[in-house]
C-alpha positions in Angstrom: -22.6 -9.2 4.7 -22.4 -10.8 1.3 -19.9 -13.3 0.5 -17.0 -12.4 -1.7 -17.2 -14.4 -4.9 -13.6 -13.8 -6.3 -11.3 -14.6 -3.1 -11.2 -18.0 -1.6 -9.0 -16.8 1.3 -6.6 -14.3 2.5 -3.0 -14.7 3.8 -2.1 -12.0 6.3 1.7 -11.1 6.2 3.0 -8.6 8.8 5.8 -6.3 7.8 6.6 -4.0 10.7 9.3 -2.0 8.9 9.9 1.5 9.9 13.4 2.2 8.5 11.8 4.0 5.4 9.9 6.7 7.5 10.8 9.8 9.1 9.1 9.1 12.3 9.2 5.9 14.6 6.1 3.8 15.5 4.8 2.2 12.3 6.7 -1.0 13.2 3.7 -1.5 15.6 1.1 -1.1 12.7 0.7 -4.8 12.0 -0.1 -5.7 15.8 -2.4 -2.7 16.0 -4.5 -3.8 12.9 -4.6 -7.3 14.1 -5.7 -6.2 17.5 -8.3 -4.1 15.7 -10.1 -7.5 14.7 -8.8 -8.1 11.1 -9.0 -11.9 11.3 -12.6 -11.9 12.7 -13.7 -9.2 10.2 -12.3 -11.3 7.2 -13.9 -14.4 8.5 -17.1 -12.6 8.8 -17.1 -12.2 5.1 -17.1 -15.9 4.6 -13.3 -16.0 3.6 -10.5 -18.1 5.0 -7.9 -16.0 6.9 -4.4 -17.5 7.3 -2.0 -15.4 9.6 1.5 -15.9 8.2 3.3 -13.9 11.0 5.5 -11.1 10.5 8.7 -10.8 8.6 12.0 -9.8 10.5 13.2 -6.2 10.1 16.3 -4.4 11.2 16.1 -1.9 14.0 17.2 1.6 13.4 19.2 2.0 16.5 21.4 -1.0 15.6 21.7 -0.3 11.8 24.0 1.9 9.7 21.7 4.4 7.8 23.9 4.4 4.6 23.5 7.0 1.9 21.5 10.1 3.2 19.8 10.3 -0.1 18.2 6.7 0.4 18.5 6.0 4.0 18.6 2.2 5.2 17.9 1.1 1.6 20.0 -2.2 1.9 18.2 -3.2 4.9 14.7 -2.3 3.5 15.5 -4.4 0.4 16.2 -7.4 2.8 13.1 -7.1 4.4 11.3 -6.6 1.3 12.8 -9.6 -0.1 11.2 -11.6 2.7 7.8 -10.0 2.0 8.1 -10.8 -1.8 8.6 -14.4 -1.2 5.6 -14.7 1.1 3.5 -12.7 -1.2 4.6 -15.0 -4.2 3.9 -18.1 -2.2 0.5 -16.8 -1.1 -0.4 -15.8 -4.7 0.7 -19.2 -6.1 -1.5 -21.0 -3.4 -4.6 -19.1 -4.6 -4.8 -16.8 -1.6 -5.0 -13.0 -1.7 -1.9 -11.6 0.1 -2.8 -8.9 2.6 0.3 -7.2 3.7 0.4 -5.1 7.0 2.9 -2.3 7.2 5.0 -0.9 8.4 6.0 2.2 6.2 5.1 2.4 2.6 8.5 1.0 1.4 7.2 -2.6 2.0 5.2 -2.0 -1.2 8.5 -2.9 -3.0 8.2 -6.3 -1.5 4.5 -6.7 -2.1 4.5 -5.7 -5.7 7.8 -7.7 -6.3 6.3 -10.7 -4.9 3.2 -10.4 -7.1 5.3 -9.8 -10.2 7.3 -13.0 -9.4 4.2 -14.9 -9.4 2.0 -13.2 -12.1 4.2 -11.1 -14.1 4.2 -7.2 -14.2 0.8 -5.9 -13.0 -0.9 -2.7 -12.0 -1.3 -0.8 -8.7 -4.0 1.5 -7.4 -1.9 3.8 -5.1 -4.4 5.4 -2.6 -2.3 7.9 -0.8 -1.7 11.6 -0.1 1.7 11.5 -1.6 3.1 10.2 -4.8 5.9 8.3 -3.4 7.6 8.8 -6.7 10.8 10.3 -5.5 14.2 9.0 -6.4 17.4 9.4 -4.4 18.4 12.4 -6.3 15.1 14.2 -5.8 14.0 13.2 -2.3 13.8 16.2 0.1 14.4 13.7 3.0 16.2 10.6 1.9 13.2 8.4 3.3 12.6 5.6 1.3 8.9 5.3 2.0 8.9 8.2 -0.5 10.4 6.1 -3.2 8.5 2.9 -3.6 6.2 3.6 -6.5 9.2 4.8 -8.4 11.2 1.6 -7.6 8.2 -0.6 -8.7 7.9 1.3 -12.1 11.8 0.8 -12.5 12.7 4.5 -12.5 14.3 4.8 -9.0 17.8 3.7 -10.1 19.8 0.5 -10.2 20.3 0.5 -6.3 16.6 -0.3 -6.0 16.9 -3.6 -8.3 17.0 -6.9 -6.5 17.3 -10.6 -7.2 14.2 -11.2 -5.1 11.9 -9.5 -7.6 11.7 -8.3 -11.1 12.2 -4.7 -12.2 9.9 -3.2 -13.1 7.3 -4.9 -11.1 4.3 -2.9 -12.5 3.3 -1.8 -16.0 0.9 0.9 -14.9 -0.2 2.8 -11.8 -3.0 5.2 -10.8 -2.3 7.6 -7.9 -5.7 8.3 -6.3 -6.5 10.9 -3.7 -3.1 12.7 -4.0 -2.7 16.0 -2.3 1.0 16.5 -1.8 3.6 16.1 -4.5 7.3 17.1 -4.6 8.7 19.0 -7.5 10.7 16.0 -8.7 7.7 13.9 -8.7 5.8 16.4 -10.8 8.5 16.4 -13.3 8.6 12.8 -13.5 4.9 11.9 -13.7 4.6 13.2 -17.4 7.1 10.5 -18.5 5.3 7.6 -16.6 2.6 5.1 -17.6 0.5 6.6 -14.5 -2.8 8.3 -14.3 -3.4 10.7 -11.3 -6.5 11.6 -9.5 -5.8 14.7 -7.1 -8.2 15.4 -4.5 -9.2 18.3 -6.7 -10.1 15.9 -9.4 -12.1 13.8 -7.0 -14.0 17.0 -5.9 -14.9 17.6 -9.6 -15.5 14.2 -10.7 -16.8 12.3 -7.6 -15.1 9.1 -6.3 -17.3 6.7 -8.3 -16.4 8.1 -11.8 -12.8 8.5 -11.0 -12.6 5.2 -9.5 -14.2 3.4 -12.3 -11.7 5.3 -14.8 -8.9 4.2 -12.5 -9.9 0.6 -12.8 -10.3 0.8 -16.5 -6.8 2.1 -16.8 -5.5 -0.8 -14.9 -7.2 -3.5 -16.6 -5.4 -6.2 -18.7 -2.3 -6.4 -16.6 -0.8 -9.4 -14.7 -2.4 -8.5 -11.5 -4.3 -5.5 -9.7 -2.8 -4.5 -6.3 -4.4 -1.9 -4.0 -1.8 -0.1 -1.8 -3.6 1.8 0.8 -1.7 4.4 3.0 -4.0 5.6 5.6 -2.8 9.0 5.1 -5.1 9.2 2.1 -8.0 9.7 4.5 -8.4 12.9 6.3 -6.6 13.3 9.6 -10.0 13.8 11.1 -10.8 10.1 10.5 -7.3 8.7 10.5 -5.2 10.6 13.0 -2.5 7.8 13.5 -0.3 8.3 10.6 3.1 9.7 10.4 2.8 12.4 7.6 -0.9 13.6 7.9 -2.1 16.2 5.2 -5.4 17.9 5.7 -8.1 17.7 3.0 -8.1 13.9 2.3 -10.8 11.5 1.6 -13.7 11.3 3.9 -14.7 8.3 5.9 -17.4 7.4 3.3 -15.4 8.5 0.2 -12.8 5.8 1.1 -15.2 3.1 1.8 -17.1 3.9 -1.4 -13.8 3.8 -3.4 -13.0 0.4 -2.0 -16.5 -0.9 -2.5 -16.0 -0.1 -6.2 -12.9 -2.1 -6.3 -14.5 -5.1 -4.7 -17.5 -4.9 -7.1 -15.0 -5.4 -10.1 -13.8 -8.7 -8.7 -10.3 -8.2 -10.0 -8.4 -7.5 -6.6 -5.3 -9.7 -6.5 -3.4 -8.4 -3.5 -3.8 -5.7 -0.9 -1.7 -3.8 1.7 -2.4 -1.4 4.8 0.4 0.9 5.4 1.6 3.8 7.8 -0.7 3.1 10.7 1.2 4.5 13.6 -0.3 3.5 16.9 1.9 6.1 18.9 0.2 8.8 17.0 -3.2 7.4 17.0 -6.3 7.7 19.5 -7.7 4.6 20.9 -6.5 2.5 17.8 -8.9 4.5 15.7 -6.8 4.3 12.6 -6.2 0.7 12.8 -9.9 0.0 13.3 -10.5 2.2 10.1 -7.9 0.2 8.2 -9.7 -3.1 9.1 -13.1 -1.6 8.0 -11.6 -0.5 4.8 -9.9 -3.8 4.1 -13.3 -5.4 4.6 -14.8 -3.0 2.0 -12.2 -3.9 -0.5 -12.8 -7.6 0.1 -16.6 -7.4 -0.5 -18.3 -6.2 2.7 -21.7 -4.7 2.2 -24.6 -3.3 4.3 -27.1 -5.4 2.3 
């Protein structure tokens, strides 16, 4: 394995938040990913790996859901505020924050923390879904379908926080998309985002699309990769709450992240929506570790 030349070390931050999801179980995602050998894999790349533990999160059974259009939003923002502080501290210490979800709503904290440290940046959103809903357009009221809209500053004032600047990002690339709600489709045309659907990847190929994506995201305050494991086809990643057939293959996912590593501009990373309750023998968590390694510079030769 080649040693990564851009990153000195990694700070692992667990965020076992499941209030934003419609199915329970992703709160155990950080433990599953650690158990799959994350620290050992990062050390194998010649990188320091400091585990900063898990932030606290409310439990659904003991929490008022609040508005049905954005369920548990107040409690989610509290947890994301803790994530933002740790992410900002890690970035200021010269470490790459590696956030382990939890559902995808934790991205509000990750992106907010990076924006606190570096100013508004860009995000490569590798996901089956757009996560660009707002309370008025969400079919479910689940906040894990809204964090990208929040980071872009278009989700509404209720998503703003003293813990992070809004917007947190200037630009976004949606990569591997294969499921968008009507409100998301309508919003995309007005946003500084570039979208690569699975059909686009079929036509262009992963390499061409990823290089276009990274070019679009260049020149901003930071580059964050937010990897929802449901971007990968359920054949390879069964342990996710919202699986959609027809996703990235095992090799396509690795190739995409290898290209990210080649660019040497990755500043932060998160792995979300690993649900051990729905998994087979921790297969999805193991894949998450392997994909993180590819993003951090793992090579066969």
